[in-house]
KOLKOLRO-538173 format. One line per 8 residues: their letters; for each residue z, x, y of C-alpha. Coordinates in Angstrom, 1 decimal. Example, Ala and Ser with C-alpha at 12.3 -4.5 7.8 and 13.67 -1.06 7.14 Angstrom:
<nulos>
as = 7.8 12.3 -4.5  7.1 13.7 -1.1 $
</nulos>
This chain:
<nulos>
mitiydlk = 0.0 0.0 -0.1  -1.1 1.5 3.4  1.8 2.3 5.8  2.3 4.2 9.1  3.1 7.0 7.0  -0.6 7.5 5.8  -1.4 8.7 9.6  1.0 11.7 8.9 $
pkfqamlr = -1.8 14.4 8.2  -3.7 13.7 11.4  -0.1 13.5 13.4  0.7 17.0 11.8  -2.5 18.4 12.8  -1.8 17.4 16.6  1.4 19.1 16.3  0.5 22.4 15.0 $
pivhflfd = 0.2 24.3 18.3  3.8 23.3 19.1  4.9 24.3 15.8  3.2 28.0 16.3  5.0 28.1 19.8  8.4 27.4 18.1  7.7 29.7 15.4  6.8 32.5 17.7 $
rgitpnqv = 10.2 32.0 19.5  12.3 32.2 16.4  13.1 28.4 16.0  13.9 27.6 12.6  13.4 24.1 10.9  17.2 23.4 10.5  17.4 23.7 14.2  14.8 21.2 14.9 $
tvtallls = 16.1 19.0 12.2  19.8 18.9 13.9  18.2 18.5 17.2  16.6 15.3 16.2  19.7 14.0 14.5  21.8 14.6 17.7  19.1 13.0 19.9  19.2 9.9 17.7 $
iltgllia = 23.1 9.7 17.6  23.2 10.1 21.3  20.5 7.3 21.7  22.5 4.9 19.4  25.9 5.6 21.3  24.0 4.9 24.7  22.8 1.5 23.4  26.1 0.6 21.8 $
fshgaiwt = 28.3 1.5 24.8  26.0 -0.3 27.2  25.6 -3.3 25.0  21.9 -3.0 25.0  21.2 -2.2 28.6  17.6 -2.2 29.5  17.2 1.3 30.2  18.6 2.3 27.0 $
lllvpiim = 16.2 -0.1 25.1  13.2 1.4 27.0  14.4 4.8 25.9  14.2 3.9 22.1  10.2 4.0 21.8  10.2 7.2 23.4  12.9 8.5 21.2  11.5 7.0 18.2 $
fvrmamna = 8.0 9.0 18.7  10.0 12.2 19.6  12.0 11.9 16.5  9.0 11.3 14.4  7.3 14.4 16.0  10.3 16.7 15.3  10.6 15.4 11.7  7.0 16.4 11.1 $
idgilare = 7.4 19.7 13.0  10.3 20.8 10.8  8.4 20.1 7.7  5.4 22.1 8.9  7.8 25.1 10.0  9.4 25.0 6.6  6.2 24.6 4.5  3.7 26.8 6.4 $
hdmktklg = 5.9 29.5 7.6  7.9 30.1 4.5  11.1 28.8 5.7  12.1 26.4 3.0  15.9 26.2 2.2  18.1 24.2 0.1  20.3 23.5 3.2  17.1 22.2 4.9 $
allnelsd = 16.2 20.1 2.2  19.6 18.5 2.4  19.6 18.2 6.2  16.1 16.7 6.1  17.3 13.6 3.8  20.6 13.2 5.3  19.7 13.4 8.8  16.9 10.7 8.3 $
vvsdaaly = 19.6 8.3 6.7  22.3 9.0 9.6  19.5 8.9 12.4  18.2 5.6 11.2  22.0 4.1 11.0  22.7 5.5 14.6  19.3 4.1 16.2  19.6 0.6 14.3 $
lplaying = 23.2 -0.5 13.9  23.6 -0.6 18.0  21.1 -3.5 17.8  24.1 -5.7 16.6  25.5 -5.4 20.0  22.7 -7.1 21.7  23.4 -11.0 22.3  21.0 -13.1 20.2 $
vspvltvl = 20.4 -10.4 17.3  22.4 -11.2 14.2  24.8 -8.4 13.2  24.7 -9.3 9.7  20.7 -9.0 9.5  21.1 -5.7 11.4  23.5 -4.1 8.9  21.4 -5.6 5.9 $
fvlfailt = 18.2 -4.0 7.7  20.3 -0.6 7.6  21.6 -0.9 4.2  18.1 -1.6 2.6  16.7 1.4 4.7  19.2 3.7 3.2  18.3 2.2 -0.2  14.6 2.9 0.3 $
emtgvlsv = 15.3 6.6 1.1  17.8 7.0 -1.8  15.2 5.5 -4.2  12.6 7.8 -2.8  15.0 10.9 -3.5  15.7 9.7 -6.9  12.2 10.0 -7.9  12.6 13.7 -7.6 $
vmgneray = 15.8 13.7 -9.6  14.1 12.1 -12.3  11.3 14.8 -12.2  8.5 13.2 -10.1  7.5 13.9 -6.5  9.5 12.3 -3.7  8.5 8.8 -3.2  7.2 7.6 0.3 $
dgpmgksd = 5.6 4.4 -1.0  5.6 1.5 1.5  5.3 -1.1 2.8  8.4 -0.4 5.0  9.0 3.4 5.1  10.6 5.5 7.6  7.7 5.3 10.0  7.3 1.5 9.7 $
raflvgfi = 10.9 1.1 10.5  10.7 3.3 13.4  7.6 1.3 14.8  9.4 -2.0 14.2  12.7 -1.2 16.1  10.7 0.5 18.8  8.6 -2.4 19.3  11.8 -4.8 19.4 $
clilgigv = 13.4 -2.6 21.7  10.3 -2.2 24.1  9.9 -6.0 24.3  13.6 -6.5 24.8  13.4 -3.8 27.5  10.7 -5.4 29.4  13.1 -8.4 29.8  12.1 -10.8 27.0 $
saswwvnv = 15.5 -12.3 25.7  16.7 -11.5 22.3  16.6 -14.7 20.2  15.2 -16.1 16.9  12.3 -13.9 16.8  14.1 -10.7 16.5  16.1 -12.1 13.6  12.9 -13.3 12.0 $
llivaivl = 11.4 -9.9 12.4  14.5 -8.4 10.8  14.3 -10.9 7.8  10.7 -9.9 7.4  11.6 -6.3 7.4  14.3 -6.8 4.9  12.0 -8.4 2.5  9.3 -5.6 3.0 $
etvtvinr = 12.3 -3.0 2.4  13.2 -4.7 -0.8  9.4 -4.5 -1.9  9.6 -0.7 -0.9  12.6 0.0 -3.1  10.9 -1.7 -6.0  7.7 0.4 -5.4  9.4 3.5 -5.2 $
akkall = 11.5 2.8 -8.2  8.5 2.1 -10.2  7.1 5.6 -9.1  10.2 7.1 -10.0  10.0 5.6 -13.6  6.5 6.7 -14.2 $
</nulos>
């Protein structure tokens, strides 16, 4: 099933000049990973403490794009410049889950957005990534199957925050999108589980 993740090769090609720039200055993949994690946590805290102030919501699409870029950059640095480490692999997986939780859970503070659906959305996001990693544990490649992978979730939340940020009130439409996303996350878990069992 096609997801935004399928655009990754073209996105990576665009980022290679930045990767070379960082490598020439001694920046490591782990430094990029940790920076992306801290950026996500800071943004989530801003949303939570401001209870979804418009300026913080408008930051989210930008932060999502930057985070996606940094996630791609750390991977290219590690693979193409012989900088792979076990710590890097651990940080990569854990930071994705923590970053998702930090950016998505604060949506529950916004009036009109269901806290229950927000938490379920995050829990199923964690399940999708856990299932992807379990594929490796079972001797297969890391599973990135969709239809609701990391990039798709980032796009959805970025879209929601953009619409809220331009002044549209949070109401039934946000909760409907969250329900659809949870259903698609469930399908994603099943697809990744199938791949792990091959």
